[in-house]
C-alpha positions as a printed Julia matrix, in Angstrom:
75×3 Matrix{Float64}:
   1.49   16.19   -8.64
   0.62   13.26  -10.76
   1.18   15.06  -14.04
   4.54   15.68  -12.52
   5.25   12.76  -11.31
   3.72   10.66  -14.98
   6.49   13.16  -17.1
   9.68   11.6   -14.86
  11.19    9.02  -16.69
  10.92    5.22  -15.63
  14.49    5.61  -14.11
  14.82    8.29  -11.87
  15.51    8.02   -8.73
  12.54    9.78   -6.69
  11.89   10.46   -3.21
   8.12    9.56   -1.27
   6.4    10.26    1.5
   3.7     9.33    2.78
   1.08    6.96    4.88
   0.49    3.47    4.81
  -3.21    2.94    5.2
  -6.13    0.06    4.3
  -8.1     1.33    0.78
 -11.48    2.48    1.36
 -12.51    1.23   -1.79
 -11.99   -2.66   -1.23
  -8.35   -4.29   -2.18
  -6.08   -3.04   -5.0
  -5.88   -4.43   -7.69
  -2.68   -2.62   -9.42
  -0.09   -4.19   -7.52
   1.2    -6.57   -5.51
   0.11   -5.6    -1.85
  -3.67   -6.15   -2.57
  -4.76   -4.98    1.69
  -2.72   -1.46    1.33
  -1.99    1.22   -0.25
   0.61    5.08    0.03
  -1.25    8.07    0.53
   1.52   10.41   -0.86
   2.04   13.45    0.6
   5.41   14.59   -1.1
   7.3    13.24   -4.08
  10.82   14.3    -4.44
  12.94   13.76   -7.96
  16.4    12.99   -6.0
  17.97   12.19   -9.69
  16.54   12.71  -13.11
  17.38    9.94  -15.77
  18.71   10.5   -18.97
  15.88   10.93  -21.25
  16.67    7.91  -23.76
  18.67    4.81  -22.36
  19.56    1.94  -24.56
  17.5     0.14  -22.24
  15.45    0.18  -19.72
  15.75   -0.83  -15.96
  12.86   -2.83  -15.91
  13.77   -4.87  -18.75
  16.82   -6.2   -17.21
  16.69   -9.64  -15.84
  19.54  -11.56  -15.21
  20.06  -14.52  -12.53
  22.75  -16.6   -11.67
  20.81  -19.84  -12.15
  19.23  -19.15  -15.75
  20.02  -21.52  -18.06
  20.76  -19.01  -20.98
  24.6   -19.9   -21.55
  24.7   -22.53  -19.88
  26.54  -25.78  -21.46
  25.54  -29.07  -20.39
  28.42  -31.28  -20.73
  27.23  -34.7   -20.16
  27.32  -36.46  -23.92
């Protein structure tokens, strides 16, 4: 299952079924939730992404209050 999932494009939509559990080997260091882990039972690809998009979804960062493009009107 891991080999199949690793071949999916990052922008693909997937449906994961699993159980949230306390990790048996200490805290999880690879994500923001350190005290729990997801024990995956099944993974379904809902919509596979096009192999080469012009950008990656994770590279898009926009916040309405970013200073990029703002003009200071004060002299």
